[in-house]
KOLMAR-360409 format. One record per residue (C-alpha): residue in one letter; y, z, x. Coordinates in Angstrom, 2 decimals, m for minus. Example, Ala and Ser with C-alpha at 12.3 -4.5 7.8 and 13.67 -1.06 7.14 Angstrom:
2
<rec><residuo>a</residuo><py>m4.50</py><pz>7.80</pz><px>12.30</px></rec>
<rec><residuo>s</residuo><py>m1.06</py><pz>7.14</pz><px>13.67</px></rec>
//
This chain:
253
<rec><residuo>x</residuo><py>m34.23</py><pz>5.43</pz><px>66.04</px></rec>
<rec><residuo>x</residuo><py>m32.50</py><pz>8.82</pz><px>66.18</px></rec>
<rec><residuo>x</residuo><py>m34.84</py><pz>10.10</pz><px>68.88</px></rec>
<rec><residuo>x</residuo><py>m34.30</py><pz>6.97</pz><px>70.98</px></rec>
<rec><residuo>x</residuo><py>m30.49</py><pz>7.13</pz><px>70.81</px></rec>
<rec><residuo>x</residuo><py>m29.86</py><pz>10.88</pz><px>71.18</px></rec>
<rec><residuo>x</residuo><py>m31.26</py><pz>13.80</pz><px>73.15</px></rec>
<rec><residuo>x</residuo><py>m33.00</py><pz>15.89</pz><px>70.48</px></rec>
<rec><residuo>x</residuo><py>m32.90</py><pz>19.65</pz><px>71.00</px></rec>
<rec><residuo>x</residuo><py>m34.46</py><pz>20.77</pz><px>67.71</px></rec>
<rec><residuo>x</residuo><py>m36.20</py><pz>19.11</pz><px>64.78</px></rec>
<rec><residuo>x</residuo><py>m37.05</py><pz>20.46</pz><px>61.33</px></rec>
<rec><residuo>x</residuo><py>m38.74</py><pz>18.74</pz><px>58.42</px></rec>
<rec><residuo>x</residuo><py>m37.65</py><pz>20.75</pz><px>55.39</px></rec>
<rec><residuo>x</residuo><py>m40.50</py><pz>19.29</pz><px>53.31</px></rec>
<rec><residuo>x</residuo><py>m43.04</py><pz>21.08</pz><px>55.50</px></rec>
<rec><residuo>x</residuo><py>m41.58</py><pz>24.48</pz><px>54.64</px></rec>
<rec><residuo>x</residuo><py>m42.28</py><pz>23.82</pz><px>50.95</px></rec>
<rec><residuo>x</residuo><py>m46.02</py><pz>23.66</pz><px>51.52</px></rec>
<rec><residuo>x</residuo><py>m48.28</py><pz>21.89</pz><px>49.03</px></rec>
<rec><residuo>x</residuo><py>m47.54</py><pz>23.93</pz><px>45.92</px></rec>
<rec><residuo>x</residuo><py>m43.74</py><pz>24.05</pz><px>45.83</px></rec>
<rec><residuo>x</residuo><py>m40.90</py><pz>21.60</pz><px>45.25</px></rec>
<rec><residuo>x</residuo><py>m37.27</py><pz>21.71</pz><px>46.29</px></rec>
<rec><residuo>x</residuo><py>m34.91</py><pz>20.55</pz><px>49.01</px></rec>
<rec><residuo>x</residuo><py>m36.39</py><pz>17.82</pz><px>51.25</px></rec>
<rec><residuo>x</residuo><py>m34.76</py><pz>16.41</pz><px>54.36</px></rec>
<rec><residuo>x</residuo><py>m35.24</py><pz>15.90</pz><px>58.08</px></rec>
<rec><residuo>x</residuo><py>m32.81</py><pz>17.73</pz><px>60.36</px></rec>
<rec><residuo>x</residuo><py>m32.12</py><pz>16.90</pz><px>64.00</px></rec>
<rec><residuo>x</residuo><py>m30.04</py><pz>19.05</pz><px>66.37</px></rec>
<rec><residuo>x</residuo><py>m28.93</py><pz>16.73</pz><px>69.17</px></rec>
<rec><residuo>x</residuo><py>m26.56</py><pz>16.06</pz><px>72.07</px></rec>
<rec><residuo>x</residuo><py>m25.39</py><pz>12.78</pz><px>73.53</px></rec>
<rec><residuo>x</residuo><py>m27.54</py><pz>11.39</pz><px>76.33</px></rec>
<rec><residuo>x</residuo><py>m26.38</py><pz>11.46</pz><px>79.94</px></rec>
<rec><residuo>x</residuo><py>m25.98</py><pz>7.66</pz><px>79.93</px></rec>
<rec><residuo>x</residuo><py>m23.57</py><pz>7.85</pz><px>77.01</px></rec>
<rec><residuo>x</residuo><py>m21.66</py><pz>10.80</pz><px>78.49</px></rec>
<rec><residuo>x</residuo><py>m20.87</py><pz>8.61</pz><px>81.53</px></rec>
<rec><residuo>x</residuo><py>m18.67</py><pz>6.46</pz><px>79.29</px></rec>
<rec><residuo>x</residuo><py>m15.04</py><pz>7.62</pz><px>79.24</px></rec>
<rec><residuo>x</residuo><py>m14.73</py><pz>7.65</pz><px>75.44</px></rec>
<rec><residuo>x</residuo><py>m17.69</py><pz>10.07</pz><px>75.14</px></rec>
<rec><residuo>x</residuo><py>m17.01</py><pz>12.34</pz><px>78.13</px></rec>
<rec><residuo>x</residuo><py>m15.20</py><pz>14.92</pz><px>75.99</px></rec>
<rec><residuo>x</residuo><py>m18.35</py><pz>15.43</pz><px>73.87</px></rec>
<rec><residuo>x</residuo><py>m20.53</py><pz>16.51</pz><px>76.79</px></rec>
<rec><residuo>x</residuo><py>m22.76</py><pz>19.44</pz><px>75.82</px></rec>
<rec><residuo>x</residuo><py>m21.57</py><pz>19.41</pz><px>72.21</px></rec>
<rec><residuo>x</residuo><py>m24.38</py><pz>20.02</pz><px>69.71</px></rec>
<rec><residuo>x</residuo><py>m24.36</py><pz>18.17</pz><px>66.40</px></rec>
<rec><residuo>x</residuo><py>m26.73</py><pz>17.87</pz><px>63.45</px></rec>
<rec><residuo>x</residuo><py>m28.08</py><pz>14.73</pz><px>61.83</px></rec>
<rec><residuo>x</residuo><py>m29.66</py><pz>15.04</pz><px>58.40</px></rec>
<rec><residuo>x</residuo><py>m31.82</py><pz>12.20</pz><px>57.10</px></rec>
<rec><residuo>x</residuo><py>m32.96</py><pz>11.96</pz><px>53.49</px></rec>
<rec><residuo>x</residuo><py>m33.40</py><pz>9.41</pz><px>50.77</px></rec>
<rec><residuo>x</residuo><py>m30.79</py><pz>8.83</pz><px>48.07</px></rec>
<rec><residuo>x</residuo><py>m32.82</py><pz>10.83</pz><px>45.55</px></rec>
<rec><residuo>x</residuo><py>m33.35</py><pz>13.65</pz><px>48.03</px></rec>
<rec><residuo>x</residuo><py>m29.60</py><pz>13.70</pz><px>48.61</px></rec>
<rec><residuo>x</residuo><py>m28.97</py><pz>13.79</pz><px>44.85</px></rec>
<rec><residuo>x</residuo><py>m31.14</py><pz>16.87</pz><px>44.60</px></rec>
<rec><residuo>x</residuo><py>m29.33</py><pz>18.52</pz><px>47.52</px></rec>
<rec><residuo>x</residuo><py>m25.94</py><pz>17.82</pz><px>45.89</px></rec>
<rec><residuo>x</residuo><py>m27.04</py><pz>19.18</pz><px>42.52</px></rec>
<rec><residuo>x</residuo><py>m28.60</py><pz>22.26</pz><px>44.09</px></rec>
<rec><residuo>x</residuo><py>m25.49</py><pz>22.88</pz><px>46.20</px></rec>
<rec><residuo>x</residuo><py>m23.00</py><pz>22.39</pz><px>43.34</px></rec>
<rec><residuo>x</residuo><py>m24.96</py><pz>24.69</pz><px>41.01</px></rec>
<rec><residuo>x</residuo><py>m26.23</py><pz>27.14</pz><px>43.59</px></rec>
<rec><residuo>x</residuo><py>m24.67</py><pz>30.06</pz><px>41.73</px></rec>
<rec><residuo>x</residuo><py>m26.84</py><pz>29.12</pz><px>38.72</px></rec>
<rec><residuo>x</residuo><py>m30.04</py><pz>28.10</pz><px>40.48</px></rec>
<rec><residuo>x</residuo><py>m30.25</py><pz>30.89</pz><px>43.07</px></rec>
<rec><residuo>x</residuo><py>m32.17</py><pz>34.12</pz><px>42.67</px></rec>
<rec><residuo>x</residuo><py>m35.03</py><pz>34.73</pz><px>40.23</px></rec>
<rec><residuo>x</residuo><py>m34.88</py><pz>32.62</pz><px>37.09</px></rec>
<rec><residuo>x</residuo><py>m36.68</py><pz>33.19</pz><px>33.77</px></rec>
<rec><residuo>x</residuo><py>m40.13</py><pz>31.50</pz><px>33.83</px></rec>
<rec><residuo>x</residuo><py>m39.27</py><pz>28.77</pz><px>31.30</px></rec>
<rec><residuo>x</residuo><py>m36.13</py><pz>27.76</pz><px>33.22</px></rec>
<rec><residuo>x</residuo><py>m37.89</py><pz>27.98</pz><px>36.59</px></rec>
<rec><residuo>x</residuo><py>m40.59</py><pz>25.65</pz><px>35.22</px></rec>
<rec><residuo>x</residuo><py>m38.01</py><pz>23.07</pz><px>34.09</px></rec>
<rec><residuo>x</residuo><py>m36.30</py><pz>23.38</pz><px>37.47</px></rec>
<rec><residuo>x</residuo><py>m39.57</py><pz>22.70</pz><px>39.29</px></rec>
<rec><residuo>x</residuo><py>m40.50</py><pz>19.80</pz><px>36.99</px></rec>
<rec><residuo>x</residuo><py>m37.15</py><pz>18.14</pz><px>37.62</px></rec>
<rec><residuo>x</residuo><py>m37.50</py><pz>18.44</pz><px>41.39</px></rec>
<rec><residuo>x</residuo><py>m41.08</py><pz>17.14</pz><px>41.22</px></rec>
<rec><residuo>x</residuo><py>m39.96</py><pz>14.19</pz><px>39.07</px></rec>
<rec><residuo>x</residuo><py>m37.38</py><pz>13.20</pz><px>41.64</px></rec>
<rec><residuo>x</residuo><py>m39.97</py><pz>13.40</pz><px>44.41</px></rec>
<rec><residuo>x</residuo><py>m42.42</py><pz>11.27</pz><px>42.40</px></rec>
<rec><residuo>x</residuo><py>m39.69</py><pz>8.72</pz><px>41.62</px></rec>
<rec><residuo>x</residuo><py>m38.78</py><pz>8.59</pz><px>45.31</px></rec>
<rec><residuo>x</residuo><py>m42.39</py><pz>7.89</pz><px>46.22</px></rec>
<rec><residuo>x</residuo><py>m42.69</py><pz>5.19</pz><px>43.57</px></rec>
<rec><residuo>x</residuo><py>m39.50</py><pz>3.45</pz><px>44.74</px></rec>
<rec><residuo>x</residuo><py>m40.93</py><pz>3.49</pz><px>48.23</px></rec>
<rec><residuo>x</residuo><py>m44.24</py><pz>2.09</pz><px>46.98</px></rec>
<rec><residuo>x</residuo><py>m42.45</py><pz>m0.71</pz><px>45.12</px></rec>
<rec><residuo>x</residuo><py>m40.45</py><pz>m1.51</pz><px>48.25</px></rec>
<rec><residuo>x</residuo><py>m43.67</py><pz>m1.74</pz><px>50.26</px></rec>
<rec><residuo>x</residuo><py>m45.27</py><pz>m3.97</pz><px>47.60</px></rec>
<rec><residuo>x</residuo><py>m42.28</py><pz>m6.31</pz><px>47.77</px></rec>
<rec><residuo>x</residuo><py>m42.53</py><pz>m6.46</pz><px>51.58</px></rec>
<rec><residuo>x</residuo><py>m46.24</py><pz>m7.21</pz><px>51.33</px></rec>
<rec><residuo>x</residuo><py>m45.60</py><pz>m9.92</pz><px>48.73</px></rec>
<rec><residuo>x</residuo><py>m42.95</py><pz>m11.50</pz><px>50.95</px></rec>
<rec><residuo>x</residuo><py>m45.38</py><pz>m11.66</pz><px>53.84</px></rec>
<rec><residuo>x</residuo><py>m48.14</py><pz>m13.09</pz><px>51.62</px></rec>
<rec><residuo>x</residuo><py>m45.86</py><pz>m15.82</pz><px>50.23</px></rec>
<rec><residuo>x</residuo><py>m44.56</py><pz>m16.62</pz><px>53.70</px></rec>
<rec><residuo>x</residuo><py>m48.11</py><pz>m17.02</pz><px>55.01</px></rec>
<rec><residuo>x</residuo><py>m49.17</py><pz>m19.16</pz><px>52.04</px></rec>
<rec><residuo>x</residuo><py>m46.09</py><pz>m21.36</pz><px>52.39</px></rec>
<rec><residuo>x</residuo><py>m46.74</py><pz>m21.95</pz><px>56.07</px></rec>
<rec><residuo>x</residuo><py>m50.34</py><pz>m22.86</pz><px>55.22</px></rec>
<rec><residuo>x</residuo><py>m49.18</py><pz>m25.34</pz><px>52.57</px></rec>
<rec><residuo>x</residuo><py>m50.49</py><pz>m23.27</pz><px>49.66</px></rec>
<rec><residuo>x</residuo><py>m47.44</py><pz>m23.32</pz><px>47.40</px></rec>
<rec><residuo>x</residuo><py>m48.98</py><pz>m23.28</pz><px>43.92</px></rec>
<rec><residuo>x</residuo><py>m47.10</py><pz>m20.01</pz><px>43.43</px></rec>
<rec><residuo>x</residuo><py>m45.02</py><pz>m19.00</pz><px>40.37</px></rec>
<rec><residuo>x</residuo><py>m41.28</py><pz>m19.02</pz><px>41.02</px></rec>
<rec><residuo>x</residuo><py>m39.50</py><pz>m15.66</pz><px>41.03</px></rec>
<rec><residuo>x</residuo><py>m36.65</py><pz>m14.33</pz><px>43.14</px></rec>
<rec><residuo>x</residuo><py>m39.00</py><pz>m13.20</pz><px>45.94</px></rec>
<rec><residuo>x</residuo><py>m41.10</py><pz>m16.36</pz><px>46.17</px></rec>
<rec><residuo>x</residuo><py>m38.06</py><pz>m18.61</pz><px>45.88</px></rec>
<rec><residuo>x</residuo><py>m36.23</py><pz>m16.86</pz><px>48.71</px></rec>
<rec><residuo>x</residuo><py>m39.26</py><pz>m16.88</pz><px>51.01</px></rec>
<rec><residuo>x</residuo><py>m39.94</py><pz>m20.56</pz><px>50.35</px></rec>
<rec><residuo>x</residuo><py>m36.35</py><pz>m21.69</pz><px>50.89</px></rec>
<rec><residuo>x</residuo><py>m36.08</py><pz>m19.55</pz><px>54.03</px></rec>
<rec><residuo>x</residuo><py>m39.15</py><pz>m21.26</pz><px>55.45</px></rec>
<rec><residuo>x</residuo><py>m38.03</py><pz>m24.75</pz><px>54.45</px></rec>
<rec><residuo>x</residuo><py>m34.31</py><pz>m24.58</pz><px>55.22</px></rec>
<rec><residuo>x</residuo><py>m33.57</py><pz>m21.26</pz><px>56.94</px></rec>
<rec><residuo>x</residuo><py>m33.48</py><pz>m22.88</pz><px>60.37</px></rec>
<rec><residuo>x</residuo><py>m30.47</py><pz>m25.02</pz><px>59.43</px></rec>
<rec><residuo>x</residuo><py>m27.31</py><pz>m23.44</pz><px>60.86</px></rec>
<rec><residuo>x</residuo><py>m25.08</py><pz>m24.25</pz><px>57.90</px></rec>
<rec><residuo>x</residuo><py>m27.44</py><pz>m23.13</pz><px>55.15</px></rec>
<rec><residuo>x</residuo><py>m26.64</py><pz>m19.55</pz><px>54.15</px></rec>
<rec><residuo>x</residuo><py>m29.68</py><pz>m17.57</pz><px>53.01</px></rec>
<rec><residuo>x</residuo><py>m28.07</py><pz>m16.43</pz><px>49.76</px></rec>
<rec><residuo>x</residuo><py>m28.13</py><pz>m17.37</pz><px>46.09</px></rec>
<rec><residuo>x</residuo><py>m24.37</py><pz>m17.14</pz><px>45.63</px></rec>
<rec><residuo>x</residuo><py>m21.07</py><pz>m16.36</pz><px>47.28</px></rec>
<rec><residuo>x</residuo><py>m20.04</py><pz>m13.29</pz><px>45.26</px></rec>
<rec><residuo>x</residuo><py>m23.27</py><pz>m12.36</pz><px>43.44</px></rec>
<rec><residuo>x</residuo><py>m26.98</py><pz>m13.13</pz><px>43.39</px></rec>
<rec><residuo>x</residuo><py>m27.55</py><pz>m16.11</pz><px>41.10</px></rec>
<rec><residuo>x</residuo><py>m31.30</py><pz>m16.31</pz><px>41.61</px></rec>
<rec><residuo>x</residuo><py>m31.97</py><pz>m15.37</pz><px>37.97</px></rec>
<rec><residuo>x</residuo><py>m29.68</py><pz>m18.15</pz><px>36.69</px></rec>
<rec><residuo>x</residuo><py>m31.21</py><pz>m20.66</pz><px>39.09</px></rec>
<rec><residuo>x</residuo><py>m34.77</py><pz>m19.76</pz><px>38.10</px></rec>
<rec><residuo>x</residuo><py>m33.83</py><pz>m20.25</pz><px>34.44</px></rec>
<rec><residuo>x</residuo><py>m32.31</py><pz>m23.65</pz><px>35.25</px></rec>
<rec><residuo>x</residuo><py>m35.48</py><pz>m24.65</pz><px>37.09</px></rec>
<rec><residuo>x</residuo><py>m37.65</py><pz>m23.43</pz><px>34.22</px></rec>
<rec><residuo>x</residuo><py>m35.66</py><pz>m25.42</pz><px>31.66</px></rec>
<rec><residuo>x</residuo><py>m36.30</py><pz>m28.53</pz><px>33.74</px></rec>
<rec><residuo>x</residuo><py>m40.04</py><pz>m27.74</pz><px>33.89</px></rec>
<rec><residuo>x</residuo><py>m40.01</py><pz>m26.39</pz><px>37.45</px></rec>
<rec><residuo>x</residuo><py>m42.18</py><pz>m23.26</pz><px>37.30</px></rec>
<rec><residuo>x</residuo><py>m43.96</py><pz>m23.13</pz><px>40.67</px></rec>
<rec><residuo>x</residuo><py>m42.98</py><pz>m23.69</pz><px>44.29</px></rec>
<rec><residuo>x</residuo><py>m45.22</py><pz>m26.76</pz><px>44.18</px></rec>
<rec><residuo>x</residuo><py>m43.12</py><pz>m28.15</pz><px>41.30</px></rec>
<rec><residuo>x</residuo><py>m39.97</py><pz>m27.45</pz><px>43.30</px></rec>
<rec><residuo>x</residuo><py>m41.25</py><pz>m29.15</pz><px>46.43</px></rec>
<rec><residuo>x</residuo><py>m42.07</py><pz>m32.24</pz><px>44.36</px></rec>
<rec><residuo>x</residuo><py>m38.37</py><pz>m32.76</pz><px>43.49</px></rec>
<rec><residuo>x</residuo><py>m37.00</py><pz>m32.30</pz><px>47.03</px></rec>
<rec><residuo>x</residuo><py>m36.11</py><pz>m35.75</pz><px>48.41</px></rec>
<rec><residuo>x</residuo><py>m38.12</py><pz>m36.54</pz><px>51.53</px></rec>
<rec><residuo>x</residuo><py>m34.95</py><pz>m37.50</pz><px>53.43</px></rec>
<rec><residuo>x</residuo><py>m32.78</py><pz>m34.64</pz><px>52.12</px></rec>
<rec><residuo>x</residuo><py>m32.68</py><pz>m32.70</pz><px>55.41</px></rec>
<rec><residuo>x</residuo><py>m31.79</py><pz>m35.81</pz><px>57.43</px></rec>
<rec><residuo>x</residuo><py>m28.93</py><pz>m36.64</pz><px>55.08</px></rec>
<rec><residuo>x</residuo><py>m27.81</py><pz>m33.01</pz><px>54.97</px></rec>
<rec><residuo>x</residuo><py>m27.59</py><pz>m32.86</pz><px>58.77</px></rec>
<rec><residuo>x</residuo><py>m25.68</py><pz>m36.14</pz><px>58.75</px></rec>
<rec><residuo>x</residuo><py>m23.26</py><pz>m34.83</pz><px>56.10</px></rec>
<rec><residuo>x</residuo><py>m22.69</py><pz>m31.62</pz><px>58.15</px></rec>
<rec><residuo>x</residuo><py>m21.41</py><pz>m29.24</pz><px>55.48</px></rec>
<rec><residuo>x</residuo><py>m21.92</py><pz>m25.59</pz><px>54.55</px></rec>
<rec><residuo>x</residuo><py>m24.10</py><pz>m24.62</pz><px>51.59</px></rec>
<rec><residuo>x</residuo><py>m26.50</py><pz>m21.92</pz><px>50.44</px></rec>
<rec><residuo>x</residuo><py>m29.77</py><pz>m21.68</pz><px>48.56</px></rec>
<rec><residuo>x</residuo><py>m28.00</py><pz>m22.05</pz><px>45.21</px></rec>
<rec><residuo>x</residuo><py>m26.33</py><pz>m25.24</pz><px>46.41</px></rec>
<rec><residuo>x</residuo><py>m29.64</py><pz>m26.66</pz><px>47.60</px></rec>
<rec><residuo>x</residuo><py>m31.43</py><pz>m26.04</pz><px>44.32</px></rec>
<rec><residuo>x</residuo><py>m28.66</py><pz>m27.57</pz><px>42.23</px></rec>
<rec><residuo>x</residuo><py>m28.55</py><pz>m30.56</pz><px>44.56</px></rec>
<rec><residuo>x</residuo><py>m32.27</py><pz>m31.11</pz><px>43.98</px></rec>
<rec><residuo>x</residuo><py>m31.86</py><pz>m30.81</pz><px>40.21</px></rec>
<rec><residuo>x</residuo><py>m28.88</py><pz>m33.19</pz><px>40.03</px></rec>
<rec><residuo>x</residuo><py>m30.47</py><pz>m35.75</pz><px>42.37</px></rec>
<rec><residuo>x</residuo><py>m33.66</py><pz>m35.82</pz><px>40.29</px></rec>
<rec><residuo>x</residuo><py>m32.39</py><pz>m35.38</pz><px>36.75</px></rec>
<rec><residuo>x</residuo><py>m28.73</py><pz>m36.52</pz><px>36.90</px></rec>
<rec><residuo>x</residuo><py>m27.09</py><pz>m36.16</pz><px>33.45</px></rec>
<rec><residuo>x</residuo><py>m30.26</py><pz>m34.63</pz><px>32.00</px></rec>
<rec><residuo>x</residuo><py>m29.73</py><pz>m31.54</pz><px>34.16</px></rec>
<rec><residuo>x</residuo><py>m26.23</py><pz>m31.09</pz><px>32.72</px></rec>
<rec><residuo>x</residuo><py>m27.42</py><pz>m31.66</pz><px>29.16</px></rec>
<rec><residuo>x</residuo><py>m30.38</py><pz>m29.29</pz><px>29.31</px></rec>
<rec><residuo>x</residuo><py>m29.90</py><pz>m26.65</pz><px>32.03</px></rec>
<rec><residuo>x</residuo><py>m26.29</py><pz>m26.57</pz><px>33.24</px></rec>
<rec><residuo>x</residuo><py>m24.76</py><pz>m24.95</pz><px>30.14</px></rec>
<rec><residuo>x</residuo><py>m21.34</py><pz>m24.71</pz><px>31.82</px></rec>
<rec><residuo>x</residuo><py>m22.62</py><pz>m22.05</pz><px>34.23</px></rec>
<rec><residuo>x</residuo><py>m20.54</py><pz>m23.53</pz><px>37.06</px></rec>
<rec><residuo>x</residuo><py>m17.66</py><pz>m26.02</pz><px>37.20</px></rec>
<rec><residuo>x</residuo><py>m16.55</py><pz>m26.12</pz><px>40.84</px></rec>
<rec><residuo>x</residuo><py>m17.93</py><pz>m28.75</pz><px>43.18</px></rec>
<rec><residuo>x</residuo><py>m16.87</py><pz>m29.19</pz><px>46.80</px></rec>
<rec><residuo>x</residuo><py>m15.95</py><pz>m32.58</pz><px>48.20</px></rec>
<rec><residuo>x</residuo><py>m18.68</py><pz>m32.21</pz><px>50.81</px></rec>
<rec><residuo>x</residuo><py>m21.23</py><pz>m31.71</pz><px>48.02</px></rec>
<rec><residuo>x</residuo><py>m19.87</py><pz>m34.78</pz><px>46.26</px></rec>
<rec><residuo>x</residuo><py>m20.33</py><pz>m36.79</pz><px>49.46</px></rec>
<rec><residuo>x</residuo><py>m23.89</py><pz>m35.48</pz><px>49.78</px></rec>
<rec><residuo>x</residuo><py>m24.82</py><pz>m36.40</pz><px>46.20</px></rec>
<rec><residuo>x</residuo><py>m23.34</py><pz>m39.85</pz><px>46.65</px></rec>
<rec><residuo>x</residuo><py>m25.79</py><pz>m40.43</pz><px>49.50</px></rec>
<rec><residuo>x</residuo><py>m28.47</py><pz>m40.29</pz><px>46.79</px></rec>
<rec><residuo>x</residuo><py>m26.62</py><pz>m42.76</pz><px>44.53</px></rec>
<rec><residuo>x</residuo><py>m25.35</py><pz>m40.10</pz><px>42.13</px></rec>
<rec><residuo>x</residuo><py>m22.29</py><pz>m41.23</pz><px>40.14</px></rec>
<rec><residuo>x</residuo><py>m20.26</py><pz>m38.11</pz><px>40.84</px></rec>
<rec><residuo>x</residuo><py>m17.09</py><pz>m39.58</pz><px>39.34</px></rec>
<rec><residuo>x</residuo><py>m18.87</py><pz>m39.87</pz><px>36.00</px></rec>
<rec><residuo>x</residuo><py>m20.26</py><pz>m36.33</pz><px>36.22</px></rec>
<rec><residuo>x</residuo><py>m16.87</py><pz>m34.87</pz><px>37.12</px></rec>
<rec><residuo>x</residuo><py>m15.14</py><pz>m36.62</pz><px>34.24</px></rec>
<rec><residuo>x</residuo><py>m17.93</py><pz>m36.18</pz><px>31.67</px></rec>
<rec><residuo>x</residuo><py>m18.52</py><pz>m32.46</pz><px>32.27</px></rec>
<rec><residuo>x</residuo><py>m15.08</py><pz>m31.33</pz><px>33.41</px></rec>
<rec><residuo>x</residuo><py>m16.10</py><pz>m30.39</pz><px>36.92</px></rec>
<rec><residuo>x</residuo><py>m13.35</py><pz>m29.40</pz><px>39.33</px></rec>
<rec><residuo>x</residuo><py>m13.52</py><pz>m30.80</pz><px>42.84</px></rec>
<rec><residuo>x</residuo><py>m12.12</py><pz>m28.75</pz><px>45.72</px></rec>
<rec><residuo>x</residuo><py>m11.89</py><pz>m29.12</pz><px>49.46</px></rec>
//
């Protein structure tokens, strides 16, 4: 991305200077200028010919750079062998941790793709976790304009939702699909209201289990219910007035 946006004059990969037997500061450095196309714009004209440096590194690489910089007066020069060894081990540990975080990230991406492919093929006998649940709901409902691809407004509630599903015996995506009303999407489009993945899941649970959901899984974890959600539940013959009174739910516009 950097090389496509800017005119690169010099590039250095600091990792390469370490070789294969040393550890230490790792980063990629670019010396660049703005491209001629950008310089044509009035707001960038004053930066014509000005060299600047872009440094790219991971969070852990940056942590090492900050520590090394702040304690340079201690870490510079020739250190006693036992301290130098500890210094090298620490740097190596950070590099290994960085690689493992990257590996985990790649595994998650691969798992997302696998679940997405299986879902599209109708193979949904997959255990529910935060990754599989998100991929499934994105495939099933992500195309709806007013469904936000999130598990909460202020924080990720996927863990809470998975626990609620588990309490009600919903442990796989196949179990979840079995409790989604066949006409839910049609009625949702007709109702025309905003929701998110958390709202969808709790709709499915209330529509299927009614009071049993509140008695077994709800546990007072939420009390606010929007009027639009009330209208939606009523389309499935849910006695929302009873639920609001019985469990102290608060209805808002």
